N, C-alpha and C positions, 0 to 999 in steps of 0.2 A: 544414920542409914547410908550405905554405900551403893552407888550405881556404876555399872560398867557396861559399855556398849562396844563389842569387839566385832570388827568386820574382816572377813577373809575373801578378797576378790577372787572370782572365778571358781570357787569351791562349791560344788553341787552335792546335795544329799536329798534322797527322796523323803516324802512327808512322814512315813512311818518311822524311819530312822531318826528324823528330827524330833518327832513326838517322844520317842524313847529317850533321846538325849535330854530334852527339856525336863522330862519326868525324873531322870536320874539326878539332875541338878536341884530340882525343886524339892526332892525328898530329904535333903540335908537340913540339919538343925541350923536355925538362924537365917535361912534363905526365904525370902518373901516371894519373889517372882523370877522365873526363868523363861525366856522365849528364845528358842533356837529355830530360825526360819530363813528361807530365801527372801531377799528383799524385794518381793513383788509389791505392787501397789496395795493389795489387800493386807499383806503382812506389815507394810510400813504404817498403814492406818491402825492396825492393832497395836503396834509399838507406841504410836502416838496416844491411843486411848489408854494404854498402860502407864503413860506419863514419862516415857523415855524420849530423849532428844532425837531428832531425825538423823538417821545414819547417812553417811556419805557412801551410798551403795546403790546398786541397780539390781534388777531381777535375777541376774546370774551370780550374785554375790551372797555369801552366807553372813548372817548377822546373829550374834549371840548376845542377848541383853540380860543382865542380872541385877536384881535389887536385893540386898542382904543387910543384915544388921551390923556387919563389920566387914572390913577389907579382907580379913582372913576367910570369913564365910563365903564372900564373893569369889575369892580365888579357888576355894574348894569346889564351888558350883561350876566354875569354868573348867576346872580339871575333870570333873565328872562328865560334863558334856563332851569334852574332847576325847575322853577315854572311850565313850560309846561310839563317837564318830570314827576314831582310829580303828576300832575293832571292825566296824563295818567296811572300812576302806582298805583293810589288809589285803594285799595282792595274793592271787592264787599262786601255788607252788607246784612245780612239776618235778620230775625225777632229776632234772639237771639244774634246778635252781629256781629263782623267782621268775614268773612269767608276767610280762607287761599286760595289764588289763586292756581288753579291747575297748575302743571308744565309739563304735557304731554297732547297731544290731547285726548288720551284714558280717562284720568282722567276728563278732561273737558266734554267729551261726556257723561260720566256716571253721571255728575252733572246736565246735561241739556238734558235729554232723548227726550224732545220734539223738540230740535233743529235739523234741517235737513241739514244745511250748515255750513261748517267750513271755515273761512277766514284765509288764510295762507299769512303772510307778514313777512318773515324772509330772511336773505341773500340767494341769488339764489342757491348756492351750497347745502344748507340745505333744500330747499323747497320740493324736491322730498320726503324726509323722512317724513316730516310732512303731506304733502298732501296724501301720501300713507297710513299713519296712519288714516287720516280722512276717506278714502275709506273703510279701513278695519273695522272702527267703524260704517260702514253703512251710512255715510254721503256723501253728495256732497261736492266738494271742489272748493272754489274760491281762485285762486292763484294770489295774487296781486304782488308777487315777480317777478322781472325781473332777467336777468342774469342766467336763468336756461338753462342747456345744452339741445340742441334739442333732443338728444337721451333719456335724462331723461323725456322730455315732451312726446315723443312717447310711452315710457314704461308706464308712468303714465296713459295715455289715453287708452292704451290697458287694463290695470288693471281695469280702470273705466268701460270699456265696459263689461268686464267679470263679474263685480259685479253689473251691471245695475245702475251705478251712472254716474254723469256728472262732468267733470273737466272744470271749467271756468278759462281759463288762460293757461300757465303762462303769466305774464305781462298783467293781466286783471284789468283795472282801473275802469270799470263801470259795475255795475249790478243793476237791479231793480227787486224786487220780490214782486208781489202783490202791486205795487206802492211804496214800501219801497226801498230806494236807499242804495247801499253799494259802498264804494270808492267815486270816483268823479261822482256824480249823481245829476241831476236836480229834483226839486220838481214837480211831474206830478200827474194829477188826473188819477186814474186807469180807464181803458177803454178797448175797444175791440182789441187793437193792441198788438202783441208780436213781439219782435225784437231779432234776432240772430246777434251778433255783433263781428266781427273780427277787430273792431276798436272802441276805447272808445269815442273819440271826434266825430266820425261819428255818433255813436249811440246817443250822446247828441244832435247833430245838428238835427237829424231826430225827436227825442223826442220833442225838442223845437218847431220845425216847426208844428208838429201835435198838440201840446198843444196850440200853438197860434191860431190854427184853431178850437179849442174846441174839439179835438179828443184825447181821453185818451189812455195811454199806461199802460198795466198791468204788463208786464214782459220784461226785457232786459237781455238776457243771453249772457254775454261776453264770448268769447272763446279764446281770445289771438290773437295777431297780426300775429303769424306764423301758425295759425291753417290751413289756406287754402294754405299753401306752399306745394310743392311737397313732402317734407320730412314727414310732419305730415298728409297730405292727407285729411284734413277736418274732422278729427275724431270727434271733439267736435261739429262742426257745424252740421254734420249729426245727431248726437245724440240730439242736442238742437232742431233741426227741428222736430224730432219725439216727443220730450217732449211737445212742443207748439202745435203740431198738435193734441195731445191727450187732450189738455186743453180746456174744453167746453166754457170757458169765452173768448177765443181768436177767433176772427172772421177773422182776416187777419194777416199774418206773413210777416215781412220784414227782409231780410238778407243783412246787411251792411258789406262791407269789403274793405280793401285796395286791389290793383290789385292782384287777385289770380293766382295761377299756372294754366296754360292752361289745364293740364290733370285733375285737381281737379274741374274745372268749370263744366265739363260734369257730374261728379258724383253728384255734388250739384244740378245741374239743373234737373237731373233725379229724385233725392230724392224730390225736390220741386214739380215736376210734379206729383209724386205719393201721395202727401199729400192731404187729404180731405179738408184742409183749404187752401184758396188762398194764394200764396206766391209771394211777389214782390222781385225780386233780384236787389240789388243796389250796385254793385261793383263800386268803385270810381277810375277814371283814364281816360286817353285819349280815346276819342270815346265813353265814357259811359254817360248816363244821369246823371245830377247833383242830389244831395240829395234833393234839392227842387223839382225837377221833380219826384223823387221817392215818396216824401211825397204826391204829387198830385195824383200819381197812387194809393197809399194806400187809400187816401180819396175817389177816384173814386170807388174802390172796395166796400167801405162802403156806396156808393150811395150819396156821398157828394162832394162838390167842394172845393178845397183849395184856400182860398182868397190869394191875393198878400201879401207876408210877409211884415210886417210893416217896415217903414224906417223913419228917422228923419234927418233934414238938418239945418245947421246954417242959420241965417237970411241973412248973407252975404256970398255967396259961395266963396271959395278960388279959385284963378286963379293960377294954378301951373306953376312953372318955368319949362322950358324944361329940361328933364333929365330922367334917367332910373327909373324903378319901383323898390321899395324895399318892400318886404313882410316879415312880422315878425309874426310868428305863434307859438302858444303854443300847437296846435293840429296837429299831423302829417297828419291825413286825411284831415283836413281843408287846410293844405298846398298843399297836392296833388290835391284836388279839385280845389283850386284857380289856381294852375299851369296849369291844363287842360283848364280851362276857359280862362285864360289870354293868353295862347299860341294860341288860336283860333283867337285872335285879333292882338297880337304883335309878333307872331312867338316864337321860342325857348327862354326859360328863364333858368337861372342856379338855382340849388337848391341842398341842401344836401340830399334831399330825392327824387330826380328826378327819375322816372322809367327808363329813358334812361341813361345808364352809361356815354354816351358822353356828357351829360349836367349836370351830377351830380358833385357837387363841394365839395372838401374836406375842413375840418375845417381850414387848414392853407393856403388855397388859397386866393388870393386877386383880385377879379374881378375889371376890370377898364372899367366902362361904360356899363356893361351888366346889364340886368334886373336880379334881385336876389331875390329869395324867400327862407326863412330860417325857418326850423322847430326847434325852440329853445327848444322844449320838447324832442328832440332826445336823446337817451341814452348817446351818446358821449358828449353832452353839459350839461347834468344834473348830471353827476357823481360828487358827493360831494357837490352839491348845490341844493336848492329847485327847484322843477319843476316850470316853469313860471306860471302855473295856481295857484300855492300856493303863489308864490312871483313874481310879474311882473317886478321886477327890471331889469332883462336882456333885456326886451322889452324897458323899459324906457331908459336904457343906450344907446341902439342903436338908438332910436329916438333922444335923445339928441345929439349923435354924428352926425347924419344926418343933424341936424339943426344948428350945430356949424359953426362959420364963417370959410371961407376958402373953402376947397374942398368938404364940405358936408359929410364928414365922410368916407374917404377911409379906407377900411379894409375888413376882411374876416369873415367867419362864426364864427370863434372861438374867436373874440375879440369884442370890443364894437363898431365896425364900421358897414359899410353896403355897398350898392352900391355907387360908387363914384358920388357925385353931384346929388343925387336922387331928382326927381321932384314930385313924388307921393309915398306915403307910404300906404300900406294896411296891416291891422292886425286883429287878432281875439281876442275877450275878452270872456272867457268862465266862466259863473257863476255856482252856485249850491253848494251843500255840498262838502267840501274838498277844494274849491277854495278860493282865497283871499277874505276877507270880504268887501273890497272896492277898486277894481282894478282901477276904474276911478280916485280916489284920487291920485294914483301913476302915472297913465298915462296922466292925465290932463295937468300938467305943461309942459312936453316935447312935447305934441301935440300942445299946444299953442305956444311954441317956434318954432315948425316946421311951423306953420301957418305964424308967423312973418318972417320966413326965405324964404317964398314963396313956401313951400311944402304943397301940398294938402294931406289930410289924410282921409282914408275910413276905417271904422271899421265894422267887422262882429260881432255882439253882440249875443252870444249864451246863451239863458236863458229863464226862464219861469216867469210868474207873481208870482209864489209861492216861488221863490228862495230867500234865506235870504239876498242877497245883494240889492234887490229891483231893478227889471228890468227897470222900468220907470225912477227911480232915476239915475241909471247908464247911461241910454241913454241920459238923460238931461245933465248930467255932461260932457259926451263925446262931445255932440253937442256944449255945451258952450265953450269947449276947441277948437272948430273949425272943428271937424270931421263930416263927413257924416256917419250916422249909419244905417246899414241894419241888419235885423234879419236873413237874408239868406247869407251864405258864398258865394254862386254862384253870387248873386246880387252884393255883395261888390266887388268881384273880377272883374266882368264885368264892373262896374263903374270905378274902378281903371284903368283898361286897356283902357277904353274909354278916361279918362282924359289924360293919357300919349299920346295916339294917337292924341288927339286934340292939346295938347301942341306942339307935334312934327310937326304937319301940319301947325301951325301958326308961327313957328320959323322963 
């Protein structure tokens, strides 16, 4: 086994670029581990946990650590990482030659006076400074960064309100402006719908359901997952409602969120009622309509009916063995919606994002026989490794563990295990820009192994016909691996729960 730890002093790359670079190296044959990260305290701890020696580096330095079966494989992984980083760092070119990249937000703004939005993707502790600079330069800010202190978020949104600008985020993964996506976004045809989203994958699910019905989406204004918390008070959501209400091309607005704070709900509902544009409120959680139902309400406002979202099935349906349900999700909102749907059939389930603390499970817990739904995209599980939408390996690992001989993969949220002896697995596969180019190729083999082990698989495929991965091609590959594929998260969750209940009753 060969280990290499390479340090580049003073070389910065944003987290998404580093995730992609890590994934490019780790995908190569003979490579065990690749970590490309800034040498922050958190990332140094991750390197230590992975068994690498401590680098002589600080938070402004880039570290690339590789463990491979041979020196040649390690060199290939380093080359793959640096190719990705070099592509992202390529300088802009003008008609007269190479232009030196600006080093401040203010300098960039002066070079692009027509630009109205600044995308901020820097380490969380530094995001406030850069986003505030964007506001002072007269721009709106999309803050992709997570790890931003809530007090900094509140201060940033107050400054935005004073300046008549909008802050999208922090931890804003999805934005669409005039049909053009930023971050993780699906390819949609612009149309009469505007979405305010305190949930990235929730917005993507709604976009894809509408797109599948021939209903276009013009704008998605992400506001960050904490915006509707009591601390933030819905500051950006209220501002985004006003922006979309004033947009003449928007005929209906939908507001998607994870469970909001009760005192914020009233303020948002009052603001929605005061809009001249119809507003469909779509909070996800227990007792709330599903996002599929919300899409139907949006269609109804437009005088249309939402067709039943498409589904595909294998020629021979799997007959699941008796056992608990295992849910593996890359989207937190998808996990929350599936939890609410499944609990209506099976009763309480355990999850690392469960809204009820009594059923919330920690990363080091090991459930034995309980139904378990895991948001693998949670910040706790993505520190130092690519998000599962970028690299589905964490999903594939848990599928493989569930299908392995023996107990079916006993383990907790934080390892490669799952619910002990799972009989049914439900997962989401999210397509679009920023996501893995071919997730079905990664997930197909462990799905087929699960089928051979007597585990039924149900997939919620979130995507549009225009997505670069090929929506129909992904669906066919997943079905060929033995999974039932739904375009609706709610429908996938309902079928998975039904399969578990049926297997239980025939035991």
